[in-house]
BAVORO-604196 format. One record per atom (N, C-alpha, C): residue in one letter; z, y, x negated. Coordinates in steps of 0.05 Angstrom, whole numbers, plus 5000, padded with zeros to 4 digits. Example, Ala and Ser with C-alpha at 12.3 -4.5 7.8 and 13.67 -1.06 7.14 Angstrom:
BEGIN
A515648864736
A515649104754
A515649344736
S514249554743
S514349794727
S515750014742
This chain:
BEGIN
A039974462736
A040874182715
A042874402718
L044074542726
L046474602720
L049174422729
R049174402753
R049974352778
R049674002763
Q047773822754
Q048973612736
Q049973562727
V050173862709
V052273892679
V055573902689
L054974112704
L058774122721
L059673902732
A056873772743
A058773512750
A059173322737
A058773152716
A058373052701
A061173092684
L061273342676
L064073562672
L066473422681
L066473392698
L068873502725
L068473372748
G066373272760
G066273102775
G064873242815
A063473132816
A062073402854
A062873392867
D066573412874
D069073512885
D070273662871
A069373762847
A070273992817
A070474202841
E072774362850
E072574582855
E072474892848
L071875102880
L069875332857
L073275442850
Y073475632834
Y075675682815
Y076275912812
E073476102809
E073576322800
E070976532809
L070076682814
L068476782806
L068877132801
A067977292781
A068677452784
A067077592767
C066977862758
C065678012740
C068078072704
M067078002680
M068878112665
M066678442652
V068578622654
V067178912641
V069178932615
S068679042586
S068879142577
S068579362570
E069079612577
E067379932565
E068279922544
P066380242537
P067280272512
P070280342499
G071080332476
G073780402466
G075080152477
A074179952487
A076279702492
A077479532473
R078879522477
R080679412453
R080279012448
R081578942419
R080478692414
R082578522439
L081878312447
L083878342463
L085578052442
P086977852456
P088677712435
P088277402435
V087277332414
V086877042417
V087376812438
H086376702459
H087376662479
H086676212491
P087576132505
P086475882514
P087175922548
D084975972562
D084975982592
D086375702606
T085375462591
T087775292609
T089375222587
P092475072590
P093275002581
P093674762568
C093174572543
C094374302544
C095674152558
V096974282575
V098674062584
V098173932600
A094273992616
A093973892644
A091473702638
V091773672612
V088773462599
V091073152604
A092473122601
A093672922610
A094972812641
A093272932647
A093172892681
A090072922693
A088773012674
A086672992678
A084772802673
T086372642641
T084272402636
T084972192652
A088472272668
A088972032688
A086772032712
A086572212714
A083472262747
A081372102733
A081172232703
A077872202701
A078571722707
Q079771712700
Q080071432686
Q080371272725
Q080971422742
Q080671272761
Q076771252771
Q075271442752
Q072071532788
Q071271282756
Q069471182765
Q066670922758
Q065371012730
P065070722722
P065270712699
P062570872693
D060171012708
D057971142720
D059071412713
G060971502718
G062171752733
G061171912713
G061071932685
G060372082657
G062772222657
L065272132663
L067572322660
L068672212620
A069271942624
A070371822599
A069471992575
V072972112564
V072372302544
V073572142516
E072772062489
E075572002477
E077772212482
E080872082479
E082172192475
E082372452450
D082572282431
D081972352404
D079972772411
R077172662417
R076772972434
R077073192450
G079373172469
G081073222472
G081473162512
G079073012498
G079572902541
G078072952552
P077873002576
P075873102596
P076473332598
P075073542601
P075473902601
P077273892631
V078474072641
V079874112668
V078474362686
V078274592676
V076374652679
V074074792665
V070674882676
V069275002656
V068275252664
T067875492643
T066575812657
T064675802640
G063475932660
G060875992657
G060376362655
F060076332626
F059576792635
F057776912629
I056176912643
I053276982651
I051777312628
A051377352609
A050677742608
A049377882624
L049777962620
L049678262655
L047178482632
Q046978382606
Q045278532590
Q045078482559
D044378522548
D044078432525
D046778422506
V047778282496
V050578222487
V049978272450
T051678722442
T050078672409
T052778652388
R053678682374
R056278542359
R057578862352
A055779032369
A058879252371
A059479202402
M057879102427
M060479172445
M063279052446
G062078752430
G065978612420
G064978302435
P062678262430
P061977912439
P064977762435
T064577582451
T066077282454
T066977282431
L068477202418
L068476962388
L070176782418
V068976522400
V070176252399
V069976102384
W072975922370
W073975702361
W073175502373
R071675352359
R069975092365
R072374812356
G071874712373
G073774392365
G076174492374
T078174762389
T081474892398
T081474772423
H079274502434
H080374602471
H082174242468
T083374282442
T085073882439
T088374042443
A090373842446
A092973842447
A093973962416
A092473732389
A092573872376
A093474122361
A089474162367
A088974512353
A091474692363
H091574582399
H093874802417
H096574782399
V097274622380
V100574532359
V099774712343
A098174692326
A097174752303
A097175122300
W095575212321
W094775552331
W098975632333
E099775492352
E101575512357
E104375592339
E104975482324
E105575442295
E105275552274
E101975612272
E101675902258
E098975982265
R099376172264
R096776362298
R095976422272
A097076582254
A094676632238
A092776532218
G094676332206
G093576122187
G090675962198
F092975952226
F090275722240
F088375802228
L086876072251
L085476292263
L083576312227
E085676272199
E082976352177
E081675982169
R083275922171
R082275672166
R080775642184
C080975662205
C077075542225
C076375762242
P073575982224
P073776202234
P072276152251
A071276462272
A070976302303
A068376402298
H066376312321
H063476332335
H061976572339
V062476642330
V060376912353
V058576952374
V058577062397
V057976932418
V055377032435
L053677172411
L050977372425
L048877242448
L049677352472
L048477292486
L046777532495
S043377392510
S041377582514
S041677632555
K041277782560
K040277862593
K039577602602
G041677542620
G042577282635
G042676982616
D042676972584
D043576842576
D046176722597
M046476352578
M050476402592
M052576262578
L054876242567
L054876072541
L057175942577
L056675632570
L059975492587
L061075312569
L063575432567
L066075412558
L068575142577
D069075002549
D071274882567
D074075152557
S075375102592
S077475382595
S079775282572
R079975002561
R082075072535
R081575172495
A079475092510
A077675312480
A078975572471
L079775602448
L081175822437
L079076042451
H079076332448
H077876512454
H079076742455
C076977022452
C077777272459
C075577372452
G075577552473
G073377872481
G074378062448
G071278072433
G071578282419
G072278612415
E073178772398
E073479112411
E069079082409
N070579292428
N067679442440
N067379652415
S066579702398
S065380002390
S063180112398
A061080102424
A059580092431
A058380272444
A056280502453
A056980602474
A056380542504
D056180322498
D054680202527
D057080052537
G058880012565
G059779672563
G057579492562
Q060279212556
Q059878992568
Q060378962595
R058378712604
R058578652633
R058078272630
L059878142641
L058977872629
L060777762664
F058877582682
F059177552708
F060077112698
Y062677192712
Y062176842711
Y064676692730
F063576412724
F065676342750
F067276122731
S068175982760
S070075782737
S070075522755
F069175272754
F069775002758
F071474802758
K074374752766
K077274582762
K076974352778
R077274082761
R077173982780
R078873902802
A078873752815
A079273812837
A082173602843
K084273642849
K087073582854
K088673532827
I087073842804
I088973792778
I090674022772
E093174112772
E094174242760
E092374362738
T092774652729
T092374812709
T094274972692
G096274992706
G099575092691
G098375402700
K096075442723
K096375792716
K096575862756
S095676072759
S094876202781
S093075932798
A093375802835
A092775652837
A089975702852
T088676062843
T085776042859
T085176172831
G085976282810
G083776442789
G083876662804
T080976712793
T080777012811
T079777042835
L079876782844
L078476732883
L080976792897
R080076962914
R082477012933
R082776752945
A086276812953
A087076482970
A086976382985
E085376553005
E083176383031
E081676233028
L079976242992
L078076252998
L078075922967
A080775852973
A081575652944
A080375392966
G079075232949
G078474962959
G076174902979
R074875172987
R072475213010
R070275052991
Y070375122963
Y067675082967
Y066674892930
S065674672931
S065474492902
S062874602898
I061674362875
I059674392853
I057374302877
D058474002895
D057674082924
D056174192928
S057074442939
S056974492954
S053974822960
F053474802912
F050874862924
F048474742923
G049274502939
G045874352948
G046274482969
S046574632995
S046174773006
S046775003021
G047475202989
G048675402984
G051075492978
I052575642959
I055375652963
I054575952962
G052976062985
G053376492994
G054176383007
G051676593026
G054476613052
G054876873049
G056777073054
G058677183059
G058277283029
A059277013011
A059977172995
A058777322969
R055477262968
R052977462954
R054577732961
D054477932981
D054077962993
D056878092985
A058878062982
A062378152976
A061778362977
P064978452977
P065278782967
P066678702935
V066878872910
V069178802898
V072078982891
A073278852875
A076178952874
A075478862852
E078079222844
E078479082803
E080779062800
Q081578902774
Q083678732772
Q084878842742
Q086678942727
Q085779052712
Q088378812690
Q085878792676
Q086978622643
Q088178712628
A087378892615
A088479242593
A086879322588
P087779632572
P086679752562
P083879942564
R082279872590
R079679872594
R078179752586
R079079382595
R078379172602
R079779162626
R077979012641
R078378882674
R076278782665
R076678612700
R075778342715
R075378572733
R073378432751
R072178542781
R071578382787
A073978212805
A074377922818
A072878022851
I069277812847
I068677802890
I070377732899
R069677882934
R071277812941
R070177742966
S070777612990
S068077713005
S071177593036
């Protein structure tokens, strides 16, 4: 079912863009509010979507932000409590208008738009349009929080970020949503893990092969 959802949002040829684990250790500070993908990519994504067949499931009204460019799934590897600093998401902020308003008056914008606290049980997944404003909260718990995550990017669309996300460069473009038909694993499932510093006491672990 997830494969069908992702294909409807991004197209079956969407590329695997990120594959890693977000780790928040006890004492990790709250991260700044941010989008993972800037809305400057929306125009290009919309133009690409308009080339699809009418039954492709990609047409989205422009005032709703246009079709997503990158979709990320965060999977909880343990129950996420409030003390662990769960992900905060500002709903409806995946649009260019929301980004402009946020840039003009960040504090006031966030006060007017309360955040949604994403509390996940072990195995639950948050599926996020990466243009949405979000952040990780402060971890005041005794245990660390670990979120395995993956992202798929619409094919041939630039995001304004690294061309490979958290993937090694040699893996970029090798896997698509359609790859799940025969399994995306291979060597990647049992690959060693490399750490990437994100912020003091909060880091990403990127899966390598």
